[in-house]
C-alpha positions in Angstrom: 0.0 0.0 0.0 2.8 2.4 0.9 4.5 1.8 -2.4 1.3 2.5 -4.5 0.6 5.6 -2.4 4.1 6.9 -3.0 4.4 6.0 -6.7 0.9 7.3 -7.6 0.8 10.4 -5.5 -0.9 13.4 -7.1 1.7 15.8 -5.7 5.1 14.1 -6.4 4.3 11.0 -8.4 6.8 8.5 -9.8 4.2 7.3 -12.4 1.4 9.4 -13.8 -1.6 8.3 -15.7 -2.0 11.8 -17.2 -0.7 15.3 -16.6 -2.7 15.8 -13.4 -3.7 19.3 -14.4 -7.4 19.0 -13.6 -9.4 17.6 -10.7 -10.7 14.9 -13.0 -7.2 13.8 -14.0 -6.1 13.8 -10.3 -9.2 11.7 -9.6 -8.2 9.2 -12.2 -4.7 9.0 -10.7 -6.2 8.5 -7.3 -8.6 5.9 -8.7 -5.8 3.9 -10.2 -3.9 4.0 -7.0 -6.9 2.9 -5.0 -7.7 0.1 -7.5 -4.2 -1.2 -7.2 -4.4 -1.1 -3.5 -7.8 -2.8 -3.6 -6.8 -5.7 -5.8 -3.8 -6.2 -3.6 -5.9 -6.4 -0.5 -8.5 -8.6 -2.1 -6.3 -11.1 -3.7 -2.7 -11.0 -2.4 -3.3 -10.3 1.2 -6.0 -13.0 1.6 -3.6 -15.6 0.3 -0.7 -14.3 2.3 -2.5 -14.3 5.6 -4.6 -17.5 5.4 -4.1 -20.9 3.9 -5.4 -21.0 0.3 -7.7 -23.9 1.0 -9.9 -21.5 3.1 -10.3 -19.0 0.2 -12.8 -20.4 -2.3 -13.0 -18.7 -5.6 -15.3 -20.0 -8.3 -14.4 -19.8 -12.0 -16.5 -16.7 -12.7 -15.0 -14.8 -9.8 -11.5 -15.8 -10.9 -12.3 -14.5 -14.4 -13.5 -11.2 -13.0 -10.4 -10.8 -10.8 -8.1 -11.5 -13.8 -10.1 -9.0 -15.9 -9.5 -6.4 -13.3 -5.8 -7.2 -13.1 -5.6 -7.0 -16.9 -7.3 -3.6 -16.9 -4.8 -2.3 -14.3 -1.9 -3.6 -16.3 -3.2 -1.7 -19.4 -3.4 1.5 -17.3 0.2 0.9 -16.0 1.4 0.6 -19.6 0.2 4.1 -20.5 1.7 5.7 -17.4 4.4 8.3 -17.7 7.6 8.0 -15.6 8.3 11.3 -13.9 11.5 10.3 -12.0 14.6 8.4 -13.0 
């Protein structure tokens, strides 16, 4: 979470989804950051803190999770690096 919060900050970002010049663009940046945090909490943290046998995901839910991750990857692909 701290990594996403730092990298996708609207004040001093490392990666930008857009030029952050309008409130809507800053909202998009924040939304991407929150979605990345959300999918991490929903998928990674569950598996990291409980045995996998306790987390039951049916096929349709797995497809939706993978679609969300795919969308987030597409958004990361269009981000602009602001720091070396």
